[in-house]
C-alpha positions in Angstrom: 114.8 92.9 74.1 118.3 94.1 73.9 119.7 91.0 75.3 120.9 87.9 73.3 120.8 84.3 74.0 124.7 84.2 74.3 124.7 86.6 77.5 125.7 84.8 80.7 122.8 84.7 83.1 123.4 84.4 86.8 121.6 85.0 90.2 122.6 88.5 89.7 119.9 89.1 87.3 117.4 88.1 90.0 119.1 90.1 92.8 118.6 93.6 91.7 118.1 97.0 93.0 114.6 97.1 94.6 114.2 100.6 92.9 113.3 98.7 89.7 109.9 98.0 91.4 107.3 100.6 91.3 105.6 102.1 94.6 102.2 103.7 94.5 103.4 107.0 93.2 104.8 105.5 90.0 101.5 103.6 89.2 99.6 105.8 86.7 96.1 104.4 87.5 96.6 105.0 91.2 97.5 108.7 90.5 94.5 109.1 88.3 91.9 107.7 90.6 93.4 109.6 93.8 93.2 112.9 91.6 89.8 112.4 90.2 88.3 111.2 93.5 89.4 114.5 95.1 86.9 116.1 92.9 84.1 113.7 94.3 82.7 112.6 90.9 79.2 111.2 91.7 77.3 108.3 90.2 73.5 108.0 90.4 71.5 104.7 90.0 68.6 104.7 87.6 66.4 102.6 89.9 63.4 103.0 87.6 65.3 101.0 84.9 65.6 98.2 87.4 64.6 94.7 86.2 64.7 91.4 88.1 65.4 88.2 86.2 65.9 84.7 87.0 69.5 85.3 88.3 69.9 88.9 89.0 68.6 92.4 89.4 69.9 94.7 86.8 69.9 98.6 86.7 71.8 101.7 85.3 74.4 103.8 87.0 75.0 107.2 85.4 78.1 109.4 86.0 76.6 112.8 86.7 79.4 114.6 84.8 79.8 112.4 81.6 76.3 110.9 81.5 77.7 107.8 80.3 75.8 104.7 81.7 77.3 101.6 83.4 75.2 98.5 84.1 75.1 97.0 87.5 73.8 93.5 88.4 73.0 92.1 91.8 73.0 88.4 92.4 72.0 86.4 95.3 74.1 83.2 95.4 73.4 80.0 97.4 75.1 80.0 100.9 74.4 83.6 101.9 76.7 85.2 99.2 76.0 88.4 97.2 77.5 89.3 93.8 77.9 92.8 92.5 78.9 93.3 88.7 79.6 96.6 87.2 80.5 97.0 83.6 80.0 99.4 80.8 76.6 99.1 79.2 78.0 99.6 75.7 81.8 98.9 75.7 83.9 99.6 72.7 84.9 95.9 72.9 84.4 93.3 75.6 86.1 93.9 78.9 88.0 90.9 80.4 86.1 88.9 83.0 88.3 86.4 84.9 87.6 82.8 83.7 88.3 79.3 85.4 88.9 80.6 89.1 85.2 79.7 90.0 84.8 76.1 90.1 81.3 76.3 88.3 78.8 78.8 87.7 77.4 79.6 91.1 73.9 78.6 92.0 71.8 81.8 92.3 69.0 82.5 94.7 66.3 84.8 93.4 66.3 88.1 95.1 62.9 89.5 96.0 62.2 93.1 95.7 60.5 93.9 99.0 60.4 97.8 98.8 61.3 100.3 96.4 60.6 103.5 94.3 62.8 105.9 92.3 65.0 106.7 95.1 65.6 103.3 96.7 65.1 99.6 96.2 65.4 96.8 98.9 66.3 93.4 97.7 65.9 90.2 100.1 67.0 86.6 99.9 64.4 84.1 100.2 64.8 83.8 104.1 64.8 87.6 104.4 67.7 87.4 106.8 69.9 89.5 104.4 69.0 92.5 102.5 70.5 94.8 99.9 69.3 98.5 100.4 70.1 100.4 97.2 70.1 104.2 97.3 69.8 106.0 94.0 71.3 109.4 94.5 74.2 109.3 95.3 74.5 105.6 94.4 74.9 103.3 97.4 74.4 99.8 98.5 73.9 98.9 102.1 74.2 95.3 103.1 71.8 94.8 106.0 71.7 91.6 108.4 69.1 91.3 111.0 68.3 95.0 110.7 71.8 96.1 111.2 74.0 97.7 108.4 77.1 95.5 108.3 78.6 96.7 105.0 78.2 99.7 102.6 79.4 99.9 99.2 80.2 103.4 97.6 79.3 105.1 100.7 82.5 107.3 100.2 81.7 107.9 96.7 84.9 106.1 95.2 83.1 104.2 92.4 85.5 104.8 89.4 85.2 103.4 86.0 87.4 104.4 82.9 85.7 103.5 79.6 87.5 102.1 76.7 88.3 104.5 74.1 88.9 104.5 70.3 92.7 104.5 69.7 94.1 108.0 69.3 95.0 107.5 65.8 91.4 106.6 64.8 89.9 109.6 66.9 91.9 112.1 65.0 89.9 111.2 62.0 86.4 111.5 63.8 84.8 114.6 65.2 83.1 115.4 68.4 84.4 112.4 70.3 84.1 113.3 73.8 86.4 111.9 76.4 84.3 109.7 78.8 86.7 109.1 81.6 89.4 111.7 82.4 91.0 114.8 81.2 93.1 113.9 78.3 94.6 117.4 77.6 98.2 117.1 76.3 99.7 118.5 79.5 98.1 115.8 81.5 98.8 112.8 79.1 102.3 111.9 80.4 101.7 112.5 84.1 98.5 110.4 84.2 99.7 107.8 81.8 96.6 107.7 79.7 97.8 106.4 76.5 101.5 105.6 77.3 103.1 105.0 80.7 106.8 105.3 81.2 108.8 103.6 83.9 112.7 103.6 83.4 113.4 102.6 79.7 110.1 101.0 79.3 106.9 102.5 77.6 103.6 100.8 78.1 101.4 101.5 75.2 97.7 101.4 76.0 95.7 100.9 72.7 92.3 101.8 74.1 93.5 104.3 76.7 93.0 104.0 80.4 90.7 101.5 81.8 90.9 101.2 85.5 88.2 100.6 88.0 87.6 101.2 91.8 85.1 100.9 94.4 84.9 101.5 98.2 83.3 99.3 100.9 82.8 100.4 104.5 82.6 97.7 107.1 80.7 98.9 110.1 81.8 97.8 113.6 84.9 96.0 112.3 88.6 97.1 112.9 90.4 93.7 112.3 90.9 92.8 108.7 93.1 89.9 107.3 94.0 88.5 103.9 95.1 89.7 100.5 98.3 87.7 100.2 101.1 87.9 99.4 102.9 90.4 101.4 105.9 90.1 103.9 103.7 91.9 106.4 101.8 91.3 109.6 98.7 89.0 109.7 96.2 91.8 110.6 96.1 94.3 107.8 97.4 97.8 108.6 95.9 101.3 107.8 97.4 102.6 104.7 98.4 106.3 104.1 98.4 108.0 100.7 100.9 106.3 98.5 101.2 103.0 100.8 98.6 100.8 99.5 98.6 97.1 99.6 99.8 95.9 96.0 98.6 92.8 94.3 101.0 92.3 91.4 102.8 89.1 91.0 106.7 89.8 90.9 109.9 88.0 91.2 111.5 89.8 94.2 114.6 88.1 95.2 115.3 88.7 99.0 112.0 90.6 99.4 111.8 93.5 102.0 109.7 92.5 105.1 107.0 94.7 106.6 106.4 96.0 103.2 103.2 96.2 101.3 104.7 95.7 97.8 103.6 92.8 95.8 105.6 89.7 95.6 104.9 86.2 94.1 101.1 85.6 94.2 97.9 87.4 94.7 94.6 86.5 96.2 92.2 89.6 96.1 90.2 88.4 99.0 90.1 89.7 102.7 88.0 89.1 105.9 86.9 91.2 108.4 86.1 89.9 111.9 84.7 91.0 115.1 83.0 89.3 118.0 79.9 87.7 116.7 80.5 88.4 113.1 82.8 87.5 110.2 82.6 88.9 106.6 84.6 88.4 103.3 85.1 90.4 100.2 86.3 88.5 97.1 87.3 90.9 94.3 87.6 89.0 91.2 90.0 90.7 89.2 93.6 89.5 87.8 95.0 92.8 86.7 97.3 94.9 89.0 95.4 95.8 92.0 95.9 98.2 94.9 94.1 98.0 98.3 93.7 100.9 100.8 92.6 100.4 104.3 91.5 102.9 106.8 89.9 102.4 110.2 87.8 105.2 111.7 87.6 105.2 115.4 84.3 104.7 117.1 82.2 107.8 116.6 78.7 108.6 116.3 77.4 108.7 112.8 74.3 107.7 111.1 74.4 104.2 109.6 71.5 104.5 107.1 68.3 106.4 106.4 66.6 103.3 105.2 63.7 101.3 106.9 64.0 100.2 110.5 67.5 100.9 110.8 66.9 104.7 110.2 68.0 107.2 112.7 70.0 104.5 114.6 72.9 106.2 116.2 75.6 103.9 117.4 79.1 104.4 118.6 81.0 102.1 116.4 84.3 101.7 114.7 84.2 101.6 110.9 86.9 100.3 108.4 86.9 101.4 104.8 88.4 99.4 102.2 89.2 100.9 98.7 89.9 98.5 95.8 91.5 99.7 92.7 92.3 97.6 89.5 94.1 98.8 86.3 91.5 97.0 84.0 88.7 94.5 83.8 85.3 94.9 85.4 84.0 95.2 88.9 83.2 91.8 90.0 83.0 91.3 93.7 81.5 88.5 95.9 80.3 89.7 99.4 80.6 86.7 101.8 78.1 87.3 104.8 79.3 84.5 107.1 78.3 85.1 109.9 81.1 82.7 111.5 84.7 82.3 110.2 83.8 78.7 109.1 80.8 80.1 107.2 83.1 82.5 105.4 85.6 79.6 104.6 82.7 77.6 103.2 81.4 80.4 101.1 84.9 81.1 99.6 85.5 77.6 99.0 82.1 77.3 97.3 83.4 79.8 94.8 87.0 78.8 94.3 87.3 75.3 95.7 88.9 73.7 98.5 92.6 72.5 99.1 93.5 69.6 97.1 94.0 66.4 99.1 97.9 65.9 99.1 99.6 62.6 98.8 100.9 61.6 102.2 104.4 61.8 101.3 104.2 65.3 100.6 103.4 66.1 104.4 106.7 64.7 105.2 110.1 66.6 105.1 111.5 67.7 101.8 115.2 68.3 100.9 116.2 70.8 98.6 119.0 72.9 97.2 120.1 74.9 94.2 121.5 72.6 93.1 122.4 69.0 94.1 125.4 68.6 91.7 125.0 65.2 90.2 123.6 61.8 90.8 126.5 60.9 93.1 125.6 63.9 95.3 122.0 62.8 95.4 123.0 59.5 96.4 125.5 60.8 99.1 122.8 63.3 100.5 120.2 60.4 100.5 122.6 58.1 102.3 123.2 60.8 104.8 119.8 60.9 106.1 119.9 57.2 106.6 123.3 57.4 108.3 122.0 60.1 110.7 118.6 58.4 111.4 116.6 61.5 110.1 113.6 60.7 108.2 112.9 62.6 105.0 110.6 61.8 102.0 111.4 63.9 99.0 114.8 64.9 97.2 114.4 68.0 95.1 116.5 69.0 91.9 116.7 72.6 90.6 117.4 74.0 87.3 121.0 72.7 86.9 119.6 69.1 86.5 118.5 70.0 82.9 120.5 70.2 79.8 121.2 73.9 79.6 117.8 74.9 81.4 115.9 73.2 78.8 113.0 71.7 81.0 112.0 68.1 80.4 115.5 67.1 79.9 118.5 65.9 81.9 122.2 67.0 81.8 123.8 64.0 80.3 127.2 64.6 82.3 125.5 65.0 85.8 122.6 63.0 85.5 123.3 60.3 82.9 120.9 57.8 84.4 117.9 59.5 86.0 115.8 56.3 86.0 118.5 54.5 88.2 118.7 57.4 90.5 114.9 57.4 91.0 114.8 53.7 91.6 117.4 54.2 94.3 114.9 56.7 95.9 112.1 54.4 95.4 113.9 51.5 97.1 113.5 53.5 100.1 109.9 54.6 99.4 111.1 58.1 98.6 110.2 60.7 95.9 111.8 63.0 93.6 110.6 66.7 92.7 112.2 68.4 89.6 111.6 72.1 88.6 109.7 73.2 85.4 109.5 77.0 84.7 107.4 78.6 82.1 109.9 80.1 79.9 111.2 78.1 77.0 114.8 78.4 75.8 114.7 79.8 72.0 116.6 76.9 70.4 115.8 75.3 66.9 117.2 72.1 68.4 115.2 71.9 71.6 112.0 69.9 70.6 109.7 71.5 73.3 110.6 75.0 71.9 110.0 73.8 68.2 106.7 72.2 68.8 105.3 75.1 70.8 106.5 77.5 68.2 105.1 75.5 65.3 101.6 75.5 67.1 101.6 79.2 67.9 101.6 78.3 71.8 103.7 81.3 73.0 102.7 84.6 74.3 103.1 87.3 71.6 104.3 90.8 71.6 102.1 93.6 70.5 103.5 93.5 67.0 102.3 90.0 66.5 105.5 88.1 66.8 106.4 85.6 69.7 107.4 87.7 73.0 110.8 87.0 73.8 112.6 87.9 77.1 115.6 86.8 79.3 115.4 84.1 82.0 117.7 81.4 83.2 118.4 79.9 79.7 119.0 83.2 78.1 116.6 84.4 75.4 113.3 82.6 76.0 109.6 82.6 74.8 106.9 82.1 77.4 104.0 79.5 76.9 100.6 81.0 76.9 98.8 78.9 79.7 95.8 81.1 79.4 95.1 79.0 76.2 93.4 75.6 76.9 95.0 74.2 74.1 98.6 75.2 75.4 97.5 73.7 78.7 96.4 70.4 77.3 99.6 70.2 75.2 101.9 71.0 78.3 100.1 68.4 80.4 101.0 65.9 77.7 104.8 66.7 78.2 104.7 64.9 81.5 103.7 61.5 80.1 106.7 58.9 80.5 107.1 58.6 76.7 107.3 62.4 76.4 109.4 63.1 79.4 112.3 60.8 79.0 113.9 59.6 82.1 110.9 60.3 84.3 109.1 57.8 86.4 106.1 57.8 88.6 107.9 58.9 91.6 108.8 62.1 89.9 106.8 65.3 90.8 106.9 68.9 89.7 107.8 72.3 91.1 106.7 75.4 89.1 108.9 78.4 89.6 109.5 81.8 88.2 105.9 81.9 86.7 104.9 85.3 87.9 106.2 85.3 85.1 109.6 86.4 85.8 111.5 88.1 82.8 115.0 89.4 83.6 115.5 92.9 82.4 112.0 93.5 81.8 109.7 96.2 83.5 109.9 95.2 87.2 111.5 91.9 86.2 108.1 90.6 84.5 106.3 90.8 81.1 105.3 93.9 79.3 101.7 94.7 79.9 101.0 95.0 76.1 102.0 91.5 75.4 99.2 89.5 73.7 97.5 86.3 75.0 95.0 83.9 73.7 91.7 85.6 72.7 93.7 88.7 72.0 93.7 89.7 75.6 96.6 92.0 76.8 98.8 90.8 79.5 97.7 93.6 81.8 94.2 92.0 82.1 95.4 88.6 83.4 99.0 89.1 84.8 98.1 87.8 88.3 96.6 84.5 87.0 99.2 83.4 84.7 101.2 81.2 87.4 97.6 79.7 88.4 97.2 78.4 84.9 100.7 76.8 84.7 100.1 75.0 88.1 96.6 73.9 86.8 98.2 72.4 83.5 100.9 70.7 85.6 98.6 69.1 88.0 96.5 67.9 85.3 99.4 66.5 83.4 100.6 64.5 86.5 96.9 63.0 86.9 96.8 62.1 83.3 100.3 60.4 83.5 98.6 57.9 85.9 95.5 57.6 83.9 93.6 59.5 86.7 94.5 57.1 89.6 97.1 59.0 91.4 97.2 62.4 93.3 99.5 65.0 91.9 102.0 67.0 94.0 102.9 70.5 92.5 104.4 73.4 94.3 104.2 76.8 92.7 105.7 80.2 93.5 103.1 82.3 91.8 99.5 81.8 92.6 96.0 83.4 92.5 92.5 82.7 94.1 91.7 79.1 93.6 95.3 77.8 93.3 94.5 75.6 96.4 92.7 73.2 93.9 96.2 72.3 92.3 98.8 71.9 95.1 101.2 73.8 97.4 102.7 77.3 97.7 105.7 78.7 99.2 106.9 82.1 100.4 109.7 82.3 97.8 113.2 83.8 98.1 113.4 84.4 101.9 116.6 85.3 103.7 118.6 83.4 106.4 117.8 86.0 109.1 115.8 85.9 112.3 113.3 88.5 111.1 112.6 86.3 107.9 111.7 83.3 110.4 109.4 85.5 112.3 107.5 87.0 109.5 106.9 83.6 107.9 104.3 82.8 110.4 102.0 85.8 109.5 102.6 85.1 106.1 101.5 81.5 106.3 98.5 82.3 108.4 97.3 84.8 105.8 97.7 82.3 103.2 95.8 79.8 105.2 92.8 81.8 105.8 92.6 82.7 102.1 92.3 79.2 101.1 95.7 77.9 100.5 96.3 75.6 103.5 99.2 73.7 101.9 101.9 76.4 102.4 105.4 76.9 103.9 108.6 78.9 104.0 112.2 77.7 103.1 113.6 76.3 106.2 116.9 78.2 107.1 116.2 80.8 104.6 116.9 80.6 100.9 119.5 83.4 100.6 122.7 83.4 102.8 124.2 81.2 105.5 122.1 80.7 108.8 124.0 80.4 112.0 123.6 77.0 113.7 121.0 78.3 116.3 118.8 80.1 113.6 118.8 76.7 111.4 117.9 74.7 114.4 114.9 77.1 115.4 113.9 77.1 111.8 113.6 73.3 111.6 111.6 73.5 115.0 109.3 76.1 113.5 108.9 74.4 110.0 108.1 71.1 111.6 104.7 72.5 112.5 104.0 74.4 109.2 102.1 72.6 106.4 104.8 72.5 103.8 108.0 71.5 105.2 111.2 72.0 102.9 114.8 72.9 103.5 116.2 75.0 100.6 119.1 77.2 99.7 120.4 79.2 96.9 123.8 78.6 95.1 126.8 79.9 96.4 125.7 79.2 100.1 127.3 76.8 102.4 126.0 73.3 102.4 123.4 73.0 105.3 122.4 69.3 105.4 120.9 68.8 108.8 124.0 66.8 110.1 126.6 69.4 109.1 126.4 71.6 112.4 127.7 69.4 115.0 126.1 66.4 116.9 124.1 68.6 119.4 122.5 70.5 116.6 121.8 67.4 114.6 120.1 65.9 117.6 117.9 68.9 117.9 116.9 68.8 114.1 116.6 65.1 114.2 114.0 65.6 117.2 112.0 68.4 115.4 111.6 66.3 112.1 110.8 63.2 114.1 108.0 65.2 115.8 106.6 66.1 112.4 106.5 62.4 111.6 104.9 61.5 114.9 102.1 63.9 114.1 101.5 62.8 110.5 98.2 61.1 111.5 96.8 64.4 112.8 98.4 66.4 109.8 96.6 64.0 107.4 93.3 64.3 109.1 93.5 68.2 109.2 94.2 68.1 105.4 91.2 65.9 104.9 89.1 68.5 106.8 90.7 71.4 104.7 89.7 69.2 101.4 86.2 68.5 102.3 85.2 71.4 104.6 87.5 74.2 103.8 88.8 74.5 107.4 92.4 75.8 107.4 95.2 73.6 108.7 97.2 76.4 110.2 94.8 78.8 112.0 95.4 82.2 113.6 93.9 82.1 117.2 90.9 84.4 116.3 89.5 81.5 114.3 89.3 79.1 117.3 88.5 81.8 119.7 86.4 84.1 117.7 84.8 86.0 120.8 88.2 86.8 122.5 89.3 90.1 121.5 92.8 89.3 122.8 93.4 86.8 120.1 92.6 89.2 117.2 96.2 90.5 116.9 98.3 87.4 117.8 100.6 86.4 115.1 103.5 84.7 116.9 101.5 81.7 117.8 98.7 79.9 116.1 96.6 76.6 116.1 97.1 73.4 114.0 93.6 72.4 113.7 91.6 72.9 116.8 93.8 70.9 119.1 97.4 71.9 119.0 98.8 75.5 119.9 102.1 76.3 118.5 104.5 79.0 119.6 107.9 79.0 117.6 110.9 80.5 119.1 111.9 83.3 116.7 114.5 85.3 118.6 118.2 84.4 119.2 119.7 83.2 122.7 116.1 82.6 123.9 115.6 80.2 126.8 112.1 81.1 127.7 109.0 82.3 125.7 105.8 83.9 127.0 102.7 81.9 125.6 99.2 83.3 125.5 96.8 80.7 126.4 93.3 81.6 125.2 90.0 79.6 126.0 88.6 78.2 129.1 88.9 74.8 130.8 86.7 72.3 129.2 85.7 68.9 130.4 84.8 67.4 127.1 86.8 66.6 124.0 86.0 66.0 120.4 88.3 64.7 117.6 88.6 63.0 114.4 91.0 60.6 112.7 91.2 59.9 108.8 92.8 57.2 107.0 93.1 56.2 103.2 95.7 54.7 101.0 97.6 57.9 101.1 98.2 58.3 97.3 95.2 57.6 95.1 91.9 59.1 94.2 90.1 55.8 95.4 88.9 57.8 98.6 86.8 60.1 96.3 85.7 57.7 93.5 85.5 54.4 95.4 84.9 55.9 99.0 88.0 53.9 100.2 88.6 55.7 103.5 88.3 55.5 107.1 86.9 58.4 109.1 86.3 57.9 113.0 85.2 60.4 115.4 86.3 60.5 119.1 84.3 62.1 121.9 85.3 62.3 125.7 82.7 63.3 128.2 82.0 62.5 131.9 84.8 60.1 131.9 83.6 58.2 128.9 85.5 58.0 125.5 83.4 57.0 122.5 84.8 56.0 119.2 82.3 56.2 116.5 82.1 56.3 112.6 82.1 60.0 111.3 81.4 59.0 107.7 79.5 55.7 107.0 80.0 56.0 103.2 83.7 55.2 103.8 85.0 51.7 103.9 88.7 51.0 104.0 90.2 47.9 105.6 93.1 48.6 107.8 95.3 46.9 110.4 95.6 50.4 112.2 94.6 50.2 115.8 94.5 52.5 118.7 97.6 51.5 120.7 97.7 54.1 123.6 95.5 56.7 125.0 96.9 59.6 127.2 94.5 61.4 129.1 96.0 64.8 130.3 95.1 66.9 133.1 93.2 64.4 135.3 93.3 65.3 139.0 93.4 61.7 140.1 94.4 58.4 138.6 91.0 56.5 137.5 90.3 53.5 139.8 89.3 51.3 136.6 89.1 51.3 133.0 86.3 49.5 131.0 86.2 49.0 127.2 83.2 48.1 125.1 82.9 47.5 121.3 79.7 48.5 119.5 81.0 47.9 116.1 83.6 46.1 114.1 86.3 48.4 114.8 87.5 47.3 118.4 89.7 49.3 120.6 92.8 47.8 121.9 95.0 50.2 124.3 96.8 50.6 127.3 95.7 53.4 129.8 98.3 55.8 131.0 97.7 59.0 132.8 100.0 62.1 132.5 99.9 65.6 134.0 100.4 68.6 132.0 102.2 70.6 134.8 101.1 73.9 133.5 100.2 76.7 135.8 97.9 79.3 134.0 95.7 82.1 134.9 92.8 82.9 132.6 93.8 85.5 130.2 97.5 85.5 131.1 100.4 84.2 129.4 102.3 81.3 131.0 105.7 82.2 131.2 109.1 80.7 131.8 108.6 77.3 130.0 112.1 75.9 129.8 111.5 74.4 126.3 113.3 74.9 123.1 110.0 74.8 121.3 106.9 75.1 123.1 103.6 73.2 121.9 100.7 73.5 124.3 97.4 71.7 123.9 94.9 74.2 124.8 91.4 72.8 123.7 90.6 69.2 124.6 90.3 67.3 121.6 91.6 64.0 119.9 95.2 65.2 120.5 94.3 66.4 124.0 93.4 62.8 124.6 96.4 61.9 122.6 95.1 58.7 121.1 98.1 57.2 119.3 97.2 55.0 116.4 99.4 52.0 115.9 99.7 51.5 111.9 102.2 49.8 109.6 105.2 52.1 109.2 104.4 52.4 105.4 101.2 54.1 106.0 102.4 56.9 108.0 106.1 57.3 107.3 107.4 56.7 103.6 111.1 56.4 104.7 111.4 55.6 108.5 
């Protein structure tokens, strides 16, 4: 790098011209694939070579032009999942296959060949409900459910696979080495970025030439697709035009543009398709830069297949085509066949894991700023919450709390006694979160740097030395979290003996872990940097932050000798990050449009496994007007991760600084959050054990109602609470869509444990109750008999909403040891609604409507000791 460690680093290094980021036209593998596919390169499956083993069916695929074979493997996986892998049959060297994301090796189901010849092969699972119809020429796979084709693979002929090649210098000494991928004539070299790819002042050298892959999927009858975060875009995926693909490439984009398909901080290469009666998922397991094109064809007549009973079926159906392209790796894709949204969530979590069960305090309100200046500032802000009677649970410290941005240290002038500061917070049952980024300041007197360098724990440059880049501390090296030994060492840094001044109320925030490299190509690491195993950075870029959060969470668990649940917030993430903690939407701006876009962004994260997600309340960048700040608090109180945050050089915005009227509104919003903590906690338990999203788009709860499929300005919390935030200025009314139908029954759950340890898991110390209401009878029963947890929590009140007349009597009975004690009150909703039409003109600053009868429609209010549900108030 040209920069030196003496240069002053500021926020301006992050707030850069957006032109330093690529669009599709500047991405060489995209240009190559679009150019080559216009020639309709064809692949043919050699089905007479097919072999069926214990785990998979394997066969060759031949490129008709190059005659170079690929090998395809089709797996049946437990739970109605299919897996397709395509790789070179004899690669020059191994190609990267993403490790550590799958929770374990998936249990396979032997596929049975129920028909086949040289032209076709039909594979079925044991039940026969799902079948793979493989066509030889041209190569295509149809996924058939109940004799109907629901998905086709390579029906558009977009299978693309660039084979690794001998380096150019070595090729010059060999004869008759045929190019096995694309034209490498000198005139095309630079434009197509075959061996070198230029962007600005940077040159990306590719030792083994181009190695990109691609494949298309046609979803029959589907026109509503969701997923592939992270983008500041609508919840429903849009059609893409040429040069406008969704990009999955983790980048530090300060003040990102909204309604844009560029990649930002995290990537989950997983999408869902939904229509009445069916939900499907596609999980593309690849950690390199990835582009996704989407095109929905209107309903027209076309032949679905020429195979079996479905032959000659002509239907008027829409079709959506999805084209995945990745820079490197192999094709490794999981087809999640549903058929319901819950089934797809379960199938994805079976592969990548469920949301970690958070400690209860982390569901409260978090107060953050870049930066709280010193211990006195922390003490004053903490006291301000008490003085203004506003509950909060967690104080946060950004990079300025360290000694010169050296993580695991404290600024001796600003924070001379961090233990005393933490004991002050502990006395009020509050916690502290501090930041720990992946870059390590190059400083021979900094012990973390010295120990990491001695053991070779940094990412290397392509010449073999430590990679050096500029970030907040100045010139830095970057820990190679892909190395298990580095992760083990890094986890050890969180022990109390290693992290001086830390206590057991201190938790961690991983930021800048895309990784962010100021003045690097697109503000990130060069793609030819070298990681553990001699893998280039291009192979695994999108999984780097995933590994840091993994190591951090493990460090906090080890710190407590495996007893306490960790809390780790990460900015960068990948599929499976839900196992390790929370995610937020990064550097948003204090504008109404960013408040509005936060809802679809969080819905998309939620349905792709990451339930613990949120957006910075008030907007990180800029100074929100009072009305915007109030509305953001009211919205954030009903989003899973609830944190106020602001960048440096902005005005202070603690909740009491905007006048008494606004303070009261913010206080009420935060208190509403705390009043619902039992519900939030129960929802997170369901996310943890059953992969059900906490924050849900309407189409999940009302999967047959077409009108819900495009709604993104309101959502469900669990199955009980409909939330419609106000996201426009000067609003006095909102129009709310009320889906569903009137019901005369209700179901709900209540979950309770100690709120902080793993005893709910290892010793089954939990209480899980189920409530049902039918024909005027409320039944409270045990939902999981494995759990045992002594609790003083009782049901104090039950509100039954919507009764047409007051009951004449109320009778209680107890059939087990958990006795109900309650008062009966009757309240009326007062909402006039017509089926399928919005209820308008509600004079509410923030509207929450209980739509489906459930635990919270009944509004059963537990009376628990304050320390169980509220850490501070």
